[in-house]
MILONU-325335 format. One line per field, with one value per residue (C-alpha): residue number from 1; residue in one letter; y, z, x. Coordinates in steps of 0.2 Angstrom, whole numbers. Each point is the difference from the previous one (the first is absolute). Layout:
# residues N
fike: c(NUM/...) $
zanu: c(A/...) $
py: c(Y/...) $
pz: c(Z/...) $
px: c(X/...) $
END
This chain:
# residues 280
fike: c(1/2/3/4/5/6/7/8/9/10/11/12/13/14/15/16/17/18/19/20/21/22/23/24/25/26/27/28/29/30/31/32/33/34/35/36/37/38/39/40/41/42/43/44/45/46/47/48/49/50/51/52/53/54/55/56/57/58/59/60/61/62/63/64/65/66/67/68/69/70/71/72/73/74/75/76/77/78/79/80/81/82/83/84/85/86/87/88/89/90/91/92/93/94/95/96/97/98/99/100/101/102/103/104/105/106/107/108/109/110/111/112/113/114/115/116/117/118/119/120/121/122/123/124/125/126/127/128/129/130/131/132/133/134/135/136/137/138/139/140/141/142/143/144/145/146/147/148/149/150/151/152/153/154/155/156/157/158/159/160/161/162/163/164/165/166/167/168/169/170/171/172/173/174/175/176/177/178/179/180/181/182/183/184/185/186/187/188/189/190/191/192/193/194/195/196/197/198/199/200/201/202/203/204/205/206/207/208/209/210/211/212/213/214/215/216/217/218/219/220/221/222/223/224/225/226/227/228/229/230/231/232/233/234/235/236/237/238/239/240/241/242/243/244/245/246/247/248/249/250/251/252/253/254/255/256/257/258/259/260/261/262/263/264/265/266/267/268/269/270/271/272/273/274/275/276/277/278/279/280) $
zanu: c(M/R/R/S/D/A/A/F/T/L/V/E/M/L/V/S/M/A/V/L/T/L/I/V/L/S/V/A/R/L/F/D/N/A/A/T/L/T/A/S/G/N/K/R/M/E/A/D/G/Q/A/R/S/L/L/D/R/L/A/I/D/F/A/Q/M/L/R/R/S/D/V/D/Y/Y/L/K/T/P/A/H/I/Q/P/G/N/D/Q/I/A/F/Y/S/E/V/P/G/Y/Y/P/S/T/G/S/Q/S/P/I/S/V/V/S/Y/R/I/N/A/Q/H/R/M/E/R/L/G/K/G/L/L/W/N/G/V/S/P/G/S/T/P/M/A/F/L/P/L/T/I/A/A/T/W/S/A/A/T/D/D/T/A/D/S/D/Y/E/I/A/A/G/N/V/F/R/L/E/Y/F/Y/R/L/T/N/G/N/L/S/V/T/P/W/D/T/N/A/G/H/S/A/V/D/G/M/Q/D/V/A/A/I/S/I/A/I/A/A/I/D/P/K/S/R/V/L/L/S/N/T/Q/L/A/S/L/T/A/R/L/S/D/F/A/L/S/M/E/P/G/A/M/L/A/Q/W/Q/E/A/L/N/A/T/N/D/M/P/R/S/A/I/S/G/I/R/I/Y/Q/R/S/F/P/L/S/G/N/R) $
py: c(71/4/-7/10/-8/13/-7/4/-4/-8/16/9/-14/0/19/-1/-13/11/15/-10/-7/17/6/-15/3/19/-4/-13/13/12/-12/-5/19/3/-15/6/17/-7/-11/14/12/-14/-2/19/1/-14/8/18/-6/-9/15/12/-10/-1/19/4/-11/9/17/-5/-6/15/12/-6/-3/4/14/2/2/-13/-15/-10/-2/-13/9/1/11/2/-13/-12/2/-14/-5/-8/-2/12/-3/13/-1/13/4/5/4/-13/-16/-15/-19/0/-14/-7/7/16/19/5/16/10/-3/-14/-4/0/-8/-3/-12/-11/-18/-15/-4/18/6/15/-3/12/-2/9/-5/8/5/0/14/0/-9/-9/-18/-6/-14/11/13/17/16/3/17/4/-7/-15/-3/-8/-12/-6/-1/-7/-8/-6/18/3/-17/-14/-11/-8/7/-4/18/4/-1/1/18/-2/-17/7/14/-7/17/13/16/16/16/17/17/12/15/10/-7/-11/-19/-11/-17/7/3/16/17/-1/18/6/-9/-15/-17/-11/-4/10/-3/2/18/4/-12/8/-16/-18/-5/-18/-9/-17/-13/-12/-14/-8/-18/-7/8/-5/-19/2/6/-10/7/1/10/12/2/4/13/8/2/9/13/13/7/18/11/19/3/-4/13/-2/-14/-6/-16/-6/4/-11/-14/0/1/-16/-9/5/-6/-17/-14/-15/-3/-2/16/-3/-1/16/9/-4/10/17/13/13/14/11/13/-1/16/-2/9/-11/6/11) $
pz: c(823/-19/-13/-14/-17/-10/-17/-18/-11/-16/-10/10/-4/-19/0/8/-12/-15/7/3/-18/-7/10/-6/-18/2/7/-13/-14/7/0/-18/-5/9/-9/-17/3/6/-16/-11/8/-1/-19/-3/10/-10/-17/6/6/-16/-10/10/-2/-19/-2/11/-11/-16/8/2/-18/-8/11/-8/-17/-13/-11/-15/-18/-5/9/-3/10/-1/3/-5/-16/-14/-9/15/9/12/3/17/11/-4/0/2/-2/2/6/18/11/13/5/-10/-3/-7/-8/12/-10/-10/3/8/-7/11/-12/1/-12/10/-6/8/-6/5/-3/-7/18/3/12/-2/-4/0/-10/5/-11/4/-16/-3/-7/-19/-7/16/-6/-18/9/10/-5/5/2/-16/-9/-14/-14/11/9/16/-9/-12/13/15/-7/17/6/-13/-2/11/-2/16/7/16/3/3/18/7/5/5/-1/4/-13/-16/-9/-6/-10/-2/-9/-1/6/-12/4/-7/14/-11/3/-15/-7/-11/8/-9/-4/-17/2/1/-16/8/-6/10/18/-1/17/8/-2/-1/15/17/9/-3/9/5/4/7/6/14/9/17/0/8/-13/-14/3/-3/-18/-15/-12/-13/12/4/-19/-1/14/-9/-16/10/8/-15/-7/2/-14/-4/3/19/13/15/10/-12/-5/18/2/-15/7/17/-10/-10/16/8/-15/0/5/-9/13/19/8/14/-12/-10/17/3/-15/3/-13/2/-11/3/-11/-1/-5/-12/5/-8/-11/-15) $
px: c(-184/-2/11/8/-3/9/7/2/-15/1/-4/14/12/-4/2/17/5/-5/9/16/-1/-2/15/11/-6/5/17/3/-5/12/14/-4/0/16/8/-7/7/17/1/-5/13/14/-4/1/16/8/-5/5/17/5/-7/10/16/-3/-4/16/11/-8/4/18/2/-9/10/16/-6/13/-8/11/-4/13/-8/-16/-16/-13/-16/-18/-2/-13/10/0/-16/1/-18/-3/15/14/19/14/19/13/18/2/15/-5/10/-5/5/18/10/13/14/3/0/-17/-8/-12/-14/-13/-14/-16/-17/-17/-13/-14/5/-11/-5/-7/14/11/18/15/16/15/15/16/10/19/10/1/15/4/-5/-5/-10/-12/-12/6/-8/-10/-3/-11/-3/1/-17/-5/-12/14/13/-9/-16/-5/-2/-14/-9/-6/15/6/16/10/3/-18/-7/-17/-2/-18/-8/-18/0/-9/-3/12/-5/10/-1/9/-1/9/9/-14/-12/-10/-3/6/2/14/17/3/-9/-8/-6/19/3/9/-1/12/5/16/6/-18/2/-18/-5/-1/-7/-6/-16/-2/-16/0/-13/5/-9/5/6/-16/-11/11/-1/-19/3/8/12/-14/-10/14/3/-18/1/15/-10/-14/11/1/16/3/-8/3/-18/2/1/12/-6/-13/9/1/-18/-4/11/-10/-17/6/4/-16/-10/9/-12/6/15/0/-5/12/15/-6/-1/18/6/8/5/13/8/16/8/19/9/15/16/14/14/-3) $
END
């Protein structure tokens, strides 16, 4: 009777091991790619979520902005260009932080700024009716200005009424769309012979642009590096067509090679236009 000596040869074993190794490596690469995509998606969602919350808050504040010729605004103007991060302050019919006593008015002074730690802050200080209390600052009308009355609303002074509105937003830029349809860095229509804000009569909308970075990417950058990034994201200029500023911001980020690429890739930029429909 003949015996069967069927078995794998050494060559067949080596080929099988090589194929198995390739399969394992392919599966591992798929898992790595899936993990990378998941992490990238999570970063985007974190940045998107905080940016959306901030922009929604801005929409509420701007929708109820007090538009009257007898009140002051702290805005970007030819006399106050605000290079780099912008700051804005105005009166709005939104709830604010009120003193524990006194007669609360329906008006708050609202301010947005990027603080020294490169985080977006919002001030919402509720005001009292004029004449209620000599010890508390009431509603203020011109010639009193926001800067003279509430200095913290117009500078970088620490104030307990500020709150972190978006801790991952490190760049803020805004400009105006006038009622004549033109984009402008001046909140009035010089072609119409106007030379003052005058209750924002010539401003149809304010366009806000922000840059945000997710928390995991942020820890890879120092405050000095964030300040450098802020300087690389250009201010709005009259020569820019719609969308040109954001395109320049993205080009600047793509060209940044002196900081961790994984951190730069975590930066997202956004822009939204807010129509003004307050009192006149």
